[in-house]
C-alpha positions as CSV (number, residue, x, y, z in Angstrom):
1,X,23.7,9.6,7.3
2,X,21.1,7.7,5.5
3,X,18.3,9.4,3.5
4,X,15.9,12.1,4.5
5,X,12.9,12.6,2.1
6,X,10.0,15.0,2.2
7,X,6.7,13.5,0.9
8,X,6.0,16.6,-1.2
9,X,9.4,16.3,-3.0
10,X,8.9,12.6,-4.1
11,X,7.1,11.2,-7.1
12,X,3.4,10.4,-6.3
13,X,1.9,7.3,-7.7
14,X,-1.9,7.5,-8.5
15,X,-3.8,4.3,-8.9
16,X,-5.5,3.7,-12.3
17,X,-8.5,2.6,-10.2
18,X,-9.5,5.9,-8.6
19,X,-9.1,6.7,-4.9
20,X,-5.6,5.6,-4.0
21,X,-2.3,7.5,-4.0
22,X,1.1,6.3,-2.7
23,X,4.5,7.9,-2.1
24,X,7.5,5.6,-1.6
25,X,10.3,6.6,0.7
26,X,12.3,3.4,0.4
27,X,12.4,1.5,-2.9
28,X,15.1,0.5,-5.4
29,X,14.7,3.7,-7.4
30,X,15.2,6.0,-4.4
31,X,17.7,4.1,-2.2
32,X,19.1,1.3,-4.4
33,X,17.7,-1.1,-1.9
34,X,15.3,-3.9,-2.9
35,X,15.1,-5.6,0.5
36,X,12.1,-3.6,1.5
37,X,9.4,-1.3,0.2
38,X,8.1,1.5,2.4
39,X,5.9,4.6,2.0
40,X,2.7,6.3,2.8
41,X,-0.7,5.7,1.2
42,X,-3.8,8.0,1.0
43,X,-7.2,6.4,0.3
44,X,-10.3,8.4,-0.4
45,X,-13.4,7.4,1.6
46,X,-14.7,4.1,0.0
47,X,-11.4,3.3,-1.8
48,X,-9.8,-0.1,-1.2
49,X,-7.1,-2.4,-2.4
50,X,-8.2,-5.5,-4.2
51,X,-8.5,-8.7,-2.2
52,X,-5.1,-10.2,-2.7
53,X,-2.0,-11.8,-1.2
54,X,1.8,-11.4,-1.6
55,X,4.0,-14.5,-2.1
56,X,7.2,-14.4,0.0
57,X,6.5,-11.0,1.5
58,X,5.7,-9.8,5.1
59,X,3.6,-6.7,5.1
60,X,2.3,-4.2,7.6
61,X,0.2,-1.0,7.8
62,X,0.4,1.6,10.5
63,X,-2.8,3.7,10.4
64,X,-2.1,7.4,11.0
65,X,-5.4,9.0,10.2
66,X,-8.9,7.9,9.3
67,X,-11.1,4.9,9.7
68,X,-11.1,1.7,7.7
69,X,-11.4,-2.0,7.7
70,X,-9.0,-4.9,7.1
71,X,-10.5,-8.0,5.5
72,X,-8.9,-11.4,5.7
73,X,-10.0,-15.0,5.8
74,X,-10.7,-14.5,9.5
75,X,-13.2,-11.8,8.8
76,X,-13.4,-8.0,8.7
77,X,-12.0,-5.8,11.5
78,X,-12.1,-2.0,12.0
79,X,-8.9,0.0,12.2
80,X,-8.1,3.5,13.0
81,X,-5.2,5.8,14.1
82,X,-2.5,4.1,16.1
83,X,-3.4,0.6,14.9
84,X,-0.6,-1.6,13.4
85,X,-1.8,-4.4,11.1
86,X,0.7,-7.2,10.4
87,X,0.0,-9.4,7.3
88,X,2.1,-12.6,7.1
89,X,3.3,-13.8,3.8
90,X,0.6,-15.3,1.6
91,X,-2.2,-14.1,3.9
92,X,-5.2,-12.9,1.9
93,X,-6.2,-9.4,2.7
94,X,-7.8,-6.1,1.7
95,X,-7.7,-2.6,3.3
96,X,-10.6,-0.3,2.8
97,X,-11.3,3.4,3.8
98,X,-14.7,3.3,5.3
99,X,-16.1,6.2,7.3
100,X,-13.4,8.7,6.3
101,X,-10.3,9.0,4.1
102,X,-7.4,6.8,5.3
103,X,-3.7,7.8,5.6
104,X,-1.2,5.1,6.6
105,X,2.4,4.0,6.5
106,X,3.0,0.7,4.6
107,X,6.1,-1.6,4.8
108,X,6.7,-4.7,2.7
109,X,9.8,-7.0,2.9
110,X,11.4,-8.3,0.9
111,X,10.6,-6.2,-2.1
112,X,11.0,-9.2,-4.4
113,X,7.4,-10.5,-4.3
114,X,4.5,-11.3,-6.5
115,X,1.0,-10.1,-5.8
116,X,-2.0,-12.3,-6.7
117,X,-5.3,-10.6,-7.1
118,X,-8.3,-12.7,-5.9
119,X,-11.0,-10.0,-6.3
120,X,-10.3,-7.2,-8.6
121,X,-8.6,-6.5,-12.0
122,X,-5.0,-6.1,-13.3
123,X,-5.7,-2.3,-13.2
124,X,-5.7,-2.5,-9.4
125,X,-1.9,-3.0,-9.6
126,X,-1.3,-0.1,-12.1
127,X,0.0,3.2,-10.8
128,X,0.6,6.4,-12.8
129,X,3.5,8.6,-11.7
130,X,2.4,12.3,-11.4
131,X,5.3,13.1,-13.8
132,X,3.6,10.9,-16.3
133,X,5.5,7.6,-16.0
134,X,3.7,4.3,-15.2
135,X,4.8,2.1,-12.3
136,X,3.4,-1.5,-12.3
137,X,3.4,-3.5,-9.0
138,X,4.4,-7.1,-9.5
């Protein structure tokens, strides 16, 4: 059998920029796999990722709860529960919780990518582990 994880048993990563929290289920630390990165994200109302893109990385979000928007070069679109958002490699994007908090599943592959911030600061990629460690997204 593969792995079975409970969200409450895993390390939580809290963004240095307030309003975002993530829990990985698949990453190199937990599964010794670096072909993908998968987990869940919680955004407080009003929180967002920086406007950015990932070089050499396909990316998707499956919205489970809440209301938000996805911004890309094509404009801004509303998203909500049941929506699946696919972001091709190198597509500029930002996800924002708008009317309510947002809870979604996130998948990125491969997990050997570089993130370029277009609107934001380097702190947008810094995450503190609840146990006190710091995890920095590349």
